C-alpha positions as a LaTeX table, in Angstrom:
\begin{tabular}{lrrr}
\hline
Residue & $x$ (\AA) & $y$ (\AA) & $z$ (\AA) \\
\hline
Met1 & $-15.68$ & 26.00 & 35.97 \\
Asp2 & $-13.82$ & 29.33 & 35.43 \\
Val3 & $-13.54$ & 30.88 & 31.77 \\
Phe4 & $-9.72$ & 30.31 & 31.93 \\
Lys5 & $-9.73$ & 26.62 & 33.40 \\
Tyr6 & $-12.46$ & 26.25 & 30.45 \\
Ile7 & $-10.40$ & 27.40 & 27.68 \\
Val8 & $-7.26$ & 25.29 & 28.67 \\
Asn9 & $-9.56$ & 22.09 & 28.79 \\
Ile10 & $-10.76$ & 23.16 & 25.20 \\
Ile11 & $-7.23$ & 23.54 & 23.77 \\
Leu12 & $-5.96$ & 20.16 & 25.52 \\
Ser13 & $-9.15$ & 18.64 & 23.97 \\
Phe14 & $-8.02$ & 19.82 & 20.57 \\
Leu15 & $-4.62$ & 18.68 & 20.88 \\
Ile16 & $-5.41$ & 15.54 & 21.94 \\
Met17 & $-7.61$ & 14.98 & 19.22 \\
Ile18 & $-4.64$ & 15.70 & 16.70 \\
Thr19 & $-2.70$ & 13.83 & 18.52 \\
Ile20 & $-4.92$ & 10.77 & 17.98 \\
Leu21 & $-5.14$ & 11.12 & 14.25 \\
Phe22 & $-1.30$ & 11.37 & 14.39 \\
Val23 & $-1.09$ & 8.31 & 16.39 \\
Ile24 & $-3.47$ & 6.87 & 13.40 \\
Ala25 & $-1.37$ & 7.86 & 10.89 \\
Val26 & 2.07 & 6.30 & 12.42 \\
Asn27 & 0.10 & 3.22 & 12.77 \\
Ile28 & $-0.93$ & 3.37 & 9.00 \\
Leu29 & 3.04 & 3.77 & 8.32 \\
Asn30 & 4.26 & 0.90 & 10.46 \\
Asn31 & 1.34 & $-1.77$ & 9.39 \\
Asn32 & 1.16 & $-0.92$ & 5.90 \\
Ile33 & 2.92 & 1.23 & 4.08 \\
Leu34 & 6.36 & 0.02 & 5.69 \\
Asn35 & 5.20 & $-3.45$ & 6.15 \\
Lys36 & 6.64 & $-5.41$ & 3.28 \\
Asp37 & 4.98 & $-8.72$ & 4.45 \\
Tyr38 & 1.43 & $-6.47$ & 4.25 \\
Ile39 & 2.13 & $-6.07$ & 0.60 \\
Lys40 & 3.07 & $-9.60$ & 0.14 \\
Glu41 & $-0.61$ & $-10.47$ & 1.46 \\
Lys42 & $-2.33$ & $-7.93$ & $-0.74$ \\
Met43 & $-0.63$ & $-9.27$ & $-3.53$ \\
Lys44 & $-1.90$ & $-13.04$ & $-2.94$ \\
Glu45 & $-5.62$ & $-11.46$ & $-2.29$ \\
Thr46 & $-5.12$ & $-9.69$ & $-6.11$ \\
Glu47 & $-3.60$ & $-12.81$ & $-7.50$ \\
Phe48 & $-0.83$ & $-10.25$ & $-8.87$ \\
Asn49 & 1.64 & $-13.04$ & $-9.61$ \\
Leu50 & $-0.78$ & $-14.67$ & $-12.14$ \\
Gln51 & $-2.20$ & $-11.24$ & $-13.42$ \\
Ile52 & 1.93 & $-10.62$ & $-14.47$ \\
Ser53 & 1.85 & $-13.56$ & $-15.82$ \\
Arg54 & $-1.07$ & $-13.07$ & $-18.24$ \\
Glu55 & 0.25 & $-9.35$ & $-19.26$ \\
Val56 & 3.82 & $-11.10$ & $-20.00$ \\
Gln57 & 1.76 & $-13.59$ & $-22.07$ \\
Ser58 & $-0.20$ & $-11.22$ & $-23.92$ \\
Gly59 & 2.86 & $-9.30$ & $-24.49$ \\
Phe60 & 4.82 & $-12.27$ & $-26.21$ \\
Glu61 & 1.85 & $-12.63$ & $-28.35$ \\
Lys62 & 2.59 & $-9.36$ & $-29.95$ \\
Tyr63 & 5.72 & $-10.68$ & $-31.64$ \\
Ile64 & 4.97 & $-14.18$ & $-32.40$ \\
Tyr65 & 2.18 & $-14.10$ & $-35.37$ \\
Gln66 & 4.79 & $-11.69$ & $-37.27$ \\
Ser67 & 7.69 & $-13.72$ & $-36.47$ \\
Gly68 & 6.34 & $-16.68$ & $-38.60$ \\
Leu69 & 7.35 & $-19.39$ & $-35.90$ \\
Pro70 & 4.05 & $-21.49$ & $-33.89$ \\
Leu71 & 2.41 & $-20.40$ & $-31.21$ \\
Glu72 & 4.05 & $-23.10$ & $-29.05$ \\
Thr73 & 7.62 & $-21.17$ & $-29.51$ \\
Ile74 & 6.41 & $-18.68$ & $-26.67$ \\
Glu75 & 4.61 & $-20.78$ & $-24.68$ \\
Asn76 & 6.10 & $-22.13$ & $-21.14$ \\
Leu77 & 9.04 & $-19.64$ & $-21.32$ \\
Phe78 & 8.57 & $-19.22$ & $-17.78$ \\
Thr79 & 7.08 & $-20.45$ & $-14.50$ \\
Gln80 & 4.99 & $-18.79$ & $-11.37$ \\
Glu81 & 8.12 & $-19.56$ & $-9.49$ \\
Met82 & 10.42 & $-17.40$ & $-11.75$ \\
Ile83 & 7.67 & $-14.66$ & $-11.37$ \\
Gln84 & 7.33 & $-14.91$ & $-7.88$ \\
Glu85 & 11.35 & $-14.45$ & $-7.48$ \\
Asp86 & 11.08 & $-11.43$ & $-10.01$ \\
Val87 & 8.92 & $-9.81$ & $-7.89$ \\
Asp88 & 10.20 & $-10.54$ & $-4.31$ \\
Ser89 & 13.47 & $-9.15$ & $-6.04$ \\
Ile90 & 11.73 & $-5.73$ & $-7.13$ \\
Leu91 & 10.25 & $-5.70$ & $-3.37$ \\
Asp92 & 13.47 & $-6.15$ & $-2.01$ \\
Phe93 & 14.79 & $-3.49$ & $-3.93$ \\
Ile94 & 11.87 & $-1.11$ & $-2.94$ \\
Tyr95 & 12.05 & $-1.96$ & 0.54 \\
Glu96 & 15.70 & $-2.62$ & 1.48 \\
Gly97 & 17.54 & $-1.21$ & $-1.57$ \\
Thr98 & 18.85 & $-4.40$ & $-3.24$ \\
Glu99 & 19.68 & $-4.65$ & $-6.97$ \\
Ile100 & 16.54 & $-6.04$ & $-9.02$ \\
Ser101 & 17.71 & $-9.31$ & $-10.21$ \\
Leu102 & 15.05 & $-11.02$ & $-13.23$ \\
Ser103 & 14.99 & $-14.26$ & $-14.66$ \\
Ser104 & 15.38 & $-12.65$ & $-18.21$ \\
Asp105 & 18.31 & $-15.01$ & $-19.29$ \\
Thr106 & 16.00 & $-17.94$ & $-18.30$ \\
Val107 & 13.47 & $-16.74$ & $-20.50$ \\
Arg108 & 15.64 & $-16.34$ & $-23.32$ \\
Asn109 & 17.89 & $-19.61$ & $-22.83$ \\
Asn110 & 14.10 & $-21.26$ & $-23.07$ \\
Leu111 & 13.11 & $-19.48$ & $-25.84$ \\
Asp112 & 16.26 & $-20.10$ & $-27.76$ \\
Lys113 & 15.91 & $-24.11$ & $-27.05$ \\
Lys114 & 12.55 & $-24.06$ & $-28.55$ \\
Ile115 & 13.60 & $-21.97$ & $-31.46$ \\
Gln116 & 16.60 & $-24.37$ & $-32.30$ \\
Asp117 & 14.16 & $-27.37$ & $-31.78$ \\
Tyr118 & 11.90 & $-25.78$ & $-34.52$ \\
Val119 & 14.64 & $-25.03$ & $-37.08$ \\
Ser120 & 16.15 & $-28.46$ & $-36.32$ \\
Ser121 & 12.86 & $-30.42$ & $-36.64$ \\
Gln122 & 11.76 & $-28.27$ & $-39.88$ \\
Lys123 & 15.04 & $-29.04$ & $-41.20$ \\
Ile124 & 15.93 & $-25.40$ & $-41.99$ \\
Asn125 & 19.31 & $-24.02$ & $-43.21$ \\
Leu126 & 19.79 & $-20.60$ & $-41.09$ \\
Asn127 & 22.13 & $-18.15$ & $-42.95$ \\
Lys128 & 23.28 & $-15.19$ & $-41.69$ \\
Gln129 & 19.89 & $-12.84$ & $-41.74$ \\
Gly130 & 17.75 & $-16.03$ & $-40.44$ \\
Lys131 & 20.48 & $-16.24$ & $-37.51$ \\
Asn132 & 19.92 & $-12.25$ & $-36.69$ \\
Asn133 & 16.19 & $-12.41$ & $-37.11$ \\
Ile134 & 16.19 & $-14.72$ & $-34.36$ \\
Lys135 & 18.27 & $-13.30$ & $-31.89$ \\
Asn136 & 16.24 & $-10.05$ & $-32.75$ \\
Phe137 & 13.02 & $-11.83$ & $-32.16$ \\
Glu138 & 14.54 & $-13.06$ & $-28.88$ \\
Asp139 & 15.62 & $-9.78$ & $-27.83$ \\
Leu140 & 12.29 & $-8.78$ & $-28.15$ \\
Ile141 & 10.55 & $-11.39$ & $-25.89$ \\
Val142 & 13.38 & $-10.74$ & $-23.12$ \\
Lys143 & 12.38 & $-6.98$ & $-23.45$ \\
Glu144 & 8.65 & $-7.72$ & $-23.19$ \\
Tyr145 & 9.18 & $-10.29$ & $-20.05$ \\
Asn146 & 11.58 & $-7.33$ & $-18.41$ \\
Asn147 & 8.95 & $-4.41$ & $-19.42$ \\
Asn148 & 5.98 & $-6.62$ & $-17.57$ \\
Val149 & 7.53 & $-7.58$ & $-14.77$ \\
Asn150 & 9.67 & $-4.48$ & $-14.29$ \\
Ala151 & 6.57 & $-2.34$ & $-15.04$ \\
Ser152 & 8.62 & 0.57 & $-14.28$ \\
Lys153 & 11.57 & 1.20 & $-13.24$ \\
Asn154 & 11.52 & 4.87 & $-13.05$ \\
Thr155 & 8.48 & 4.32 & $-10.51$ \\
Tyr156 & 9.66 & 1.62 & $-8.38$ \\
Glu157 & 13.11 & 3.87 & $-8.16$ \\
Gln158 & 11.02 & 6.53 & $-6.72$ \\
Ala159 & 8.69 & 4.29 & $-4.76$ \\
Gln160 & 12.48 & 3.14 & $-3.19$ \\
Ser161 & 13.32 & 6.37 & $-2.63$ \\
Thr162 & 10.01 & 7.23 & $-0.41$ \\
Ile163 & 10.33 & 4.45 & 1.24 \\
Glu164 & 13.45 & 4.93 & 2.66 \\
Lys165 & 12.57 & 9.04 & 3.53 \\
Ile166 & 9.33 & 7.79 & 5.18 \\
Arg167 & 11.14 & 4.92 & 7.23 \\
Asn168 & 13.64 & 7.76 & 8.30 \\
Ile169 & 10.92 & 9.81 & 9.41 \\
Asn170 & 9.19 & 7.13 & 11.13 \\
Asn171 & 12.15 & 6.06 & 13.08 \\
Phe172 & 12.40 & 9.47 & 14.49 \\
Ile173 & 8.79 & 10.47 & 15.60 \\
Arg174 & 7.41 & 6.50 & 16.05 \\
Phe175 & 6.95 & 6.70 & 19.84 \\
Leu176 & 6.28 & 10.51 & 19.75 \\
Pro177 & 2.79 & 9.96 & 19.30 \\
Ile178 & 1.74 & 7.61 & 22.17 \\
Ile179 & 4.17 & 9.76 & 24.21 \\
Leu180 & 2.40 & 13.31 & 23.93 \\
Leu181 & $-0.93$ & 11.59 & 23.77 \\
Ser182 & $-0.31$ & 10.14 & 27.17 \\
Ile183 & 1.24 & 13.71 & 28.18 \\
Leu184 & $-1.75$ & 15.53 & 27.19 \\
Ile185 & $-4.09$ & 12.91 & 29.31 \\
Ile186 & $-1.77$ & 13.40 & 32.20 \\
Ile187 & $-1.89$ & 17.53 & 32.03 \\
Leu188 & $-6.13$ & 16.95 & 31.46 \\
Ile189 & $-6.21$ & 14.96 & 34.43 \\
Phe190 & $-4.02$ & 17.29 & 36.61 \\
Ile191 & $-6.13$ & 20.19 & 35.89 \\
Asn192 & $-9.39$ & 18.67 & 36.27 \\
Val193 & $-7.88$ & 16.62 & 39.47 \\
Thr194 & $-10.91$ & 17.93 & 41.46 \\
Asp195 & $-13.57$ & 16.84 & 38.95 \\
Leu196 & $-12.26$ & 13.98 & 36.62 \\
Leu197 & $-16.03$ & 13.55 & 35.15 \\
Glu198 & $-14.63$ & 16.46 & 32.83 \\
Val199 & $-11.70$ & 14.54 & 32.07 \\
Ile200 & $-14.25$ & 12.04 & 30.77 \\
Asn201 & $-16.26$ & 14.54 & 29.13 \\
Phe202 & $-13.40$ & 16.43 & 27.08 \\
Leu203 & $-11.55$ & 13.09 & 26.14 \\
Gly204 & $-15.23$ & 12.22 & 24.70 \\
Ile205 & $-15.04$ & 15.61 & 22.53 \\
Ser206 & $-11.88$ & 14.63 & 21.05 \\
Leu207 & $-12.76$ & 11.45 & 20.16 \\
Leu208 & $-16.07$ & 12.45 & 18.97 \\
Ser209 & $-14.05$ & 15.19 & 17.05 \\
Ala210 & $-11.45$ & 12.73 & 15.89 \\
Gly211 & $-13.92$ & 10.31 & 14.54 \\
Ala212 & $-15.94$ & 13.04 & 12.76 \\
Leu213 & $-12.94$ & 14.28 & 10.88 \\
Ile214 & $-11.78$ & 10.94 & 9.96 \\
Lys215 & $-15.48$ & 10.03 & 8.31 \\
Ile216 & $-15.44$ & 13.64 & 6.53 \\
Gly217 & $-11.92$ & 12.92 & 5.11 \\
Ile218 & $-13.12$ & 9.29 & 3.66 \\
Ser219 & $-16.21$ & 10.76 & 2.44 \\
Leu220 & $-14.22$ & 13.34 & 0.47 \\
Ile221 & $-12.03$ & 10.90 & $-0.40$ \\
Phe222 & $-14.12$ & 8.70 & $-2.12$ \\
Ser223 & $-16.51$ & 11.08 & $-3.32$ \\
Asn224 & $-13.79$ & 12.55 & $-5.36$ \\
Ile225 & $-11.46$ & 10.23 & $-6.73$ \\
Asp226 & $-12.75$ & 6.87 & $-8.16$ \\
Ile227 & $-10.56$ & 4.58 & $-6.63$ \\
Asp228 & $-12.15$ & 1.52 & $-8.34$ \\
Asn229 & $-10.88$ & 2.78 & $-11.68$ \\
Leu230 & $-7.40$ & 4.31 & $-11.06$ \\
Val231 & $-5.05$ & 3.22 & $-14.07$ \\
Leu232 & $-1.68$ & 3.10 & $-13.02$ \\
Ile233 & 1.97 & 1.70 & $-14.88$ \\
Ser234 & 0.21 & $-1.70$ & $-15.45$ \\
Thr235 & $-3.29$ & $-3.68$ & $-14.55$ \\
Ser236 & $-1.77$ & $-5.72$ & $-11.82$ \\
Val237 & 0.00 & $-3.06$ & $-10.12$ \\
Ser238 & $-3.14$ & $-0.91$ & $-10.34$ \\
Asn239 & $-5.76$ & $-3.72$ & $-8.83$ \\
Leu240 & $-2.78$ & $-4.13$ & $-5.98$ \\
Leu241 & $-2.68$ & $-0.27$ & $-4.92$ \\
Ile242 & $-6.71$ & $-0.22$ & $-5.18$ \\
Asn243 & $-7.02$ & $-3.30$ & $-3.04$ \\
Ala244 & $-4.41$ & $-2.02$ & $-0.31$ \\
Val245 & $-5.83$ & 1.67 & $-0.71$ \\
Lys246 & $-9.05$ & 0.76 & $-0.18$ \\
Glu247 & $-8.43$ & $-1.50$ & 2.78 \\
Ile248 & $-6.64$ & 0.86 & 4.55 \\
Leu249 & $-9.30$ & 3.62 & 3.95 \\
Tyr250 & $-11.87$ & 1.28 & 5.43 \\
Asn251 & $-10.10$ & 0.52 & 8.51 \\
Ile252 & $-9.27$ & 4.14 & 9.16 \\
Ser253 & $-13.23$ & 4.45 & 8.68 \\
Asp254 & $-14.15$ & 1.94 & 10.93 \\
Lys255 & $-11.68$ & 3.25 & 13.38 \\
Gly256 & $-13.72$ & 6.42 & 13.21 \\
Asn257 & $-16.94$ & 4.83 & 13.72 \\
Ile258 & $-15.51$ & 3.33 & 17.06 \\
Phe259 & $-14.03$ & 7.04 & 18.08 \\
Ile260 & $-17.60$ & 8.53 & 17.62 \\
Val261 & $-19.18$ & 5.57 & 19.46 \\
Cys262 & $-17.13$ & 6.06 & 22.66 \\
Gly263 & $-16.76$ & 10.20 & 22.18 \\
Ile264 & $-20.91$ & 10.01 & 22.39 \\
Val265 & $-20.76$ & 7.37 & 25.30 \\
Ala266 & $-18.10$ & 9.31 & 27.02 \\
Ile267 & $-20.30$ & 12.75 & 27.06 \\
Leu268 & $-23.32$ & 11.01 & 27.61 \\
Val269 & $-21.82$ & 9.27 & 30.87 \\
His270 & $-20.69$ & 12.76 & 31.68 \\
Ala271 & $-24.10$ & 14.71 & 31.31 \\
Ile272 & $-25.91$ & 11.95 & 33.29 \\
Ile273 & $-23.51$ & 11.53 & 35.88 \\
Lys274 & $-23.44$ & 15.22 & 36.47 \\
Asn275 & $-27.01$ & 15.72 & 35.90 \\
Val276 & $-27.42$ & 12.92 & 38.73 \\
Lys277 & $-25.44$ & 14.84 & 41.25 \\
Thr278 & $-26.74$ & 18.33 & 40.69 \\
Asn279 & $-30.26$ & 16.74 & 41.31 \\
Lys280 & $-28.96$ & 15.29 & 44.77 \\
\hline
\end{tabular}
């Protein structure tokens, strides 16, 4: 193989490696980041809704003891179905841009009924100040519900804007990596049409290099970022994102292992066959 042809093969091999990584990135975008169903599945795995319920109930308890009302007043103010509907509303906002609609009115109505039942059972005559105190208490409980379910409106708005931008870019380049990879491989075959063993060799180099870069990148991420102890806007959101990020990184790492094995096999096959031919 002459020097010029070898240099061209090396350049093509490098471009194929970059394109392989590009293909993986686009695949992650479509199957994970831009896939609302994937996020819902992660929510089930991390018991996201149950965690939110606990956070909401814990928030209620901050106010009940200073209110003078019995603990039962803040129990069963919401259901898991309500939490599910509210979470779905937030997801729809992030992925589809619809308005967020929470069950805060239902929580207020349930709370008000319990308070009125308690006042009636205790035969308490409420004056203007007492009624005002009840309203303020209900406002606090409803605000606590909204703050725990819709943990960070600004963060979700930023997420919605980011998802929209990523989706627009993805729609433009979605099939570009596959097309580019196919073109590069065709060019590699064309250049080495008289010796297809070199095609196997340089494809093997591309796969091995891509796999090695992936493994190094994943190793650097885990060694420099304590993913398991990341703290975000709430425990429920933290657990969800930690679970999703780790799964994505492990899947990428697995692909890296496959690329390394395939690359080594291709290079060995090239070397063995070439050696056999040389001996003959």
